[in-house]
N, C-alpha and C positions, 0 to 999 in steps of 0.2 A: 505493499500500500504505501510506504513511503517513498518508494522510487517511482510509483505512478505519479505522486504529486509533484516529485522533483521533476519529473519530465514534463510538466506543464510549463507554459512559458509565464513568464513575471506577469505580463499583462493580462493573462486570463485569470491568475490568482488574485491579481488586484481587483478584478472585474467582480469576484466573488466576494472580496473582502468587503468592497463598498456597498454590497447590499446586506452586511451584517449591522444590527443593532449596536451602539456605542460600547455596552458592556460586555457583548461577545467579542468585539473586534480588538478591545484592550486585553481580553483573555488570550485571544489568538496571537496577539503581539508577542505575548510571554511564551510560546510554546516552542519556536526555535530562531536562532539567529537570521536565517533567510527570510522568515515571514517577517520578523520585527524590520529588517532593512526594506522591505518590500513596503510595509505600512509607513516607514518614516520616511523614504526617499519620495514616495508619494503624497505625502502628509494626510493621510485619511482619516487620521483624528482630528486633524486641524478644524474643519467644518463643525464639528461636535463642540468642540472647547471655545471658539470665539463666536460672540455674537453677531448675527448678520446685519443688524440695523440699530440705529441709535435709538434708546429708549427714553433718552431724557437728557436734561443739561442742567449743570450747577452754575449759577452765576451769584458773584461776590458782589454786593454792594457795599459802597464804603460806609454808609450810615446805619449798617445793620451789623448785627452782632454775627449773624450767621447767614451762609449762603440761601439762595432761594431754588427749589428743584423745578424746573418745568419739564413736565412729559405729557405724551397723549395716552389716552386710556387705552388700554390693551385689552380686546374682547377675548383672547384665548384663557382658558382656565389653567393650562399648563404652564403658563408665563408668570414667574413669581414677581409679585408686586414690590417694587423698590420703596424703601422706606426714605423719602426724600428729607426729612429731619434727621436722619442718622439717629433716631432716638437710642438705640442701641449701643452709643459710644458711653464711654464714662461721663459722668455729671451732664449728659446730654439733657435731662428732665430738669435740671436747674438753670433758671433763666439770667443768672449771674455768669453762666459759662458762655465762652465766646469761641467761635472756631472759624475757619474759612479751607477752603479747597484750593491747596497748592498746586496741585498736579494730577492727573490721570493717566491711566495707560492699561489698555484690555481689560477694563472694568473695575479696576482698583483706584482708590481715591488715596491722595497723599494730603493729609489734613495738618493745618497749623492749629494746636489744641492751647487754651487758655491763655491768650495774649501772647504767643509764642514762646511757652516755656515748655511745649513738650510737641513732638511729633507723632502723629497716628498714620497707620496703614488700615484701611478697611474695604470691605467688599459690602456694597449695599444691597446686592442679591442674596447675599448668603448671611448677612447679618455679622460676617466674622471680623474682627479686628485685634491690632496689637498697637501698644503704645512703643514706640522705638527707643532702644536704650540711649542712655546721653547723660549729661551733667543735669545737675539739678538748677533749678530756676536762679539761685543764688549765685551761680557761677556766670550767669548770662550767655549761656553756650549758644542762644539763638542769634546773638549778635555778630557771631563769627562767620556767617555765611550770608552770601548774596542772594542765593537762590537754591531751591530743592526741589529736585525731579525725582520721578518713579519711572523705572525700566522694567517692564514684565512682559514676556513672551510665553504664555501657555502652552504653546506648540513645543518649545525648546526646553522648559523647565518649568516645575512648580514653583519656583524662587523668584523673587523679586529683588531689585537693586534700588536701594534710594541713593543718590548723587546729591552731595552737598557742594554746591561752589563757594570756595571761600571768598570774603570780603578783599578787596583790593587795599593793600595798607596806604594810608595818606603817606603823600611825601613830606619830608621833613621840612620844616620852615628854614627860611635863611638864617634866623636867630638861632634855632636848634643845631644847624649845621656848623655856624661859628663857634657856638660853646662846646661841640665835639670836637672842633680842632684844634681848641685851646688845652683842652682837658688831656693830661698825659695818659698814654696808652700803658698799661702794664699787665703782665700775667701772673696771676698766683701760682 
């Protein structure tokens, strides 16, 4: 049987795999390296992992403490409703809390929480979230970056990357340069 399946052209095997539901396709991918390579090179899992249409948009308003989520109503009962207020986030029920959406990628949101004291990555469709590790608010770590971005490709990996672009330090003033030139330089 194995030799008969191996004798089939890869295109024929890929055609059979395309007809499988997501769970079965994921199981078949684990059977052998050849089948995994067929599924991966043709990105057969990709349509199941990435949404095909935009379901909504978040807009950060300057005068509001939270962004607004705009979406069109979905008639499908299989499509999960997106919690536009992200009420599942920590302290989201408190009106004293403030947050904004900094970036998004493939369904994940990178949020700035509590007046820039912490960053949070969340998935509004699954209601899963995590606060990113960082320094405490006392250290003012949020002031040391100019931008924060998220990179996520579910077809390549289940993991995301958060990229913090550091602030460009200010150039020293003429007075500071003169002082530095006058001070003796010594190594301890």
